[in-house]
N, C-alpha and C positions, 0 to 999 in steps of 0.2 A: 308752520310759518303763517302769521296772520298780519297781512298788510292793512294799514288804515289810510284811506284817502282823505285829503282835506275836503271840507264841506262844499267848496265851490267846484270840486271835480266829481260830484255825485251825478249819477245818471246810469241808465241801463247798459250802455255800451262800455263805459269805463268800469262798471262793476264786472262785466264779462272779462275785460282785460285783466282786472285785478285777480279774479278767480283763476284765470289761465296762468298768470305769473306765480300765484301761490302753488298751483299744482306742479308747475315746472320746477320751482325751487325745492319743493318737497321731494320730487323725483331725483334732483341733483343731490340733495342731502342723503337720500337712500343709497345712491351710487357711491357717494363719498364715504359713507359709513360701512359699506359692504366689506372692505378689507378688515375692518376692526371686528366684525362679527365672525370672521373666519379664523381668528386666533385661538379659539377654544376648540380643541379636537373633538369634544363631546357633541358639539353642535355644527361643526363646519361641514362643508361638502366633502364627499369621499375622496376626490382628487386632491384637495387641500390637506386632508388627513394623511394621505400617502406621502405628500411632501414633508409635512411635519414629522412623520414617522421616519422618513429617510434622514432628516436632520438629527433626530434623536437616536438613531441606530436601531430602530425597531422594524422587524419584518413580520408580515402577516402570515400565519400558518394556514395550511389547507384546512378547510372546514371550520375555521375559527369564526364565531359569531361577531358581527360588526360591533356590538356593544362592548365585548371584551377587548377587541382591537382598539377601539377608541379609549377605553380605560387604560390600557397599557401605554398608549401614546401620551395620554394626558398626565399620567403619574410617572413618566420615565425618569425625570430628574429627581423626584423625591425617592423613588425606589433605588436609584443608583446611589444616592447618599446614605440610604439605610442598609445597603447591602453589606454582608459580612458580619452581622451581629444577630444574636438570638432575638432580641426585641425588634430589630429591623425586619427580620424575616416574617415575624408575626404581623407587623405593620404593613408589609407588602401584601400579605394575604388579605388583610382587611381592606386595603385600598382597592385591590382587584376583585373584591367580593368573591373570594375563592372558598369560603367556608371555614371550617374548624381545622386547626393544626396543633399538634403536640410535637415538641422537640426534646429528644433525650440525647445526652452526650456522655461519653466515658462510661459506658455500661460495663459491668464486670465481665460479661461473657463475650465481649467484642473488643477489637483493637481500639486503642485510644483515639484514633483519628476518625472513627466512624460516628456519624450523626444519624440517628434514626428519626425520620419524619413520619408522623402518623397524620394523614389527611382524611378529611371526610369524603364521602362518596359524592364528589362534585365534578366540576369541569376538569380538574386535574387528573382524576382517575379515569375519566373517559377519553382523555387525550394525553397519552404518555409522552408524545413529542413535546407538548407544552410543558409538562412537568420537568423533563430533562433540560429544556431551555431555561426554565425558571431557576433550577439549581445551578446550572452552568453560569448564568448571568449574575444572579444575586447571592449565590452561596459563598461560603468561605473557601479561600484558597487552601490547598494542601489538606483538604478534608475529603473523605468519602461519604457519600450519602446513601442511605437505604430508605426507601419510602414504602409505607404500608397504607393500605386503604382501610379505613374503619367506617362502619355505618352506625350513626348515632340513632338510638331508639329512645323515645320518651316513654316512661312508664308512669303509671298512676296507681297508687294504693290508697285505699280509704280505711280508716280505722272505725271500729264499731264495738259494741258491747258483745261479749261472748260469754255465755254461762250455760251450765247444763243442770237440769233438774230431773230427778227421778222420783217416780211414785210407784208404789206397789199396791195394787187393789186385789182383794181376795173375794171371790164370789162363791156362794154356797147355796145349794138347793135345800129347802126344808125336807127332812126325812131322809136325805141322802147321807151316807156316811163316808 
């Protein structure tokens, strides 16, 4: 806020009063805008995040990192709307930054209602309680889930020229037979 005084009110004392009024109204604007800054669970204070989580039906797990908790609260509505579909489950994993996932259904050696999830060695494999909650909350109804942990390895192979050459050399001494 930048107040301007008319020219006839210039002077050192009124300039001090103007500066004090600007500081006061800047503080009042900060107080008025504070509730708006608390609407985003990714940046809100932890007590406010707990209230938003309660509203969205999210509970924090033991030993869950704060960043993961904030992401789950932030994406609760989008994850609920994507629940129950193959593409939606992949989108949920991407939103929550859980790593790689593969889904296979109706495998010939398993019952028709079993879905196999292969997940990368990430937070899901380190916290089985979280993975069970994820399947129970966002998985398909009337389906059984099996999950396997895979470790992704990156490999590098270079190509090059490969050839083989052979030479035969015969040495002889003079006078030797």
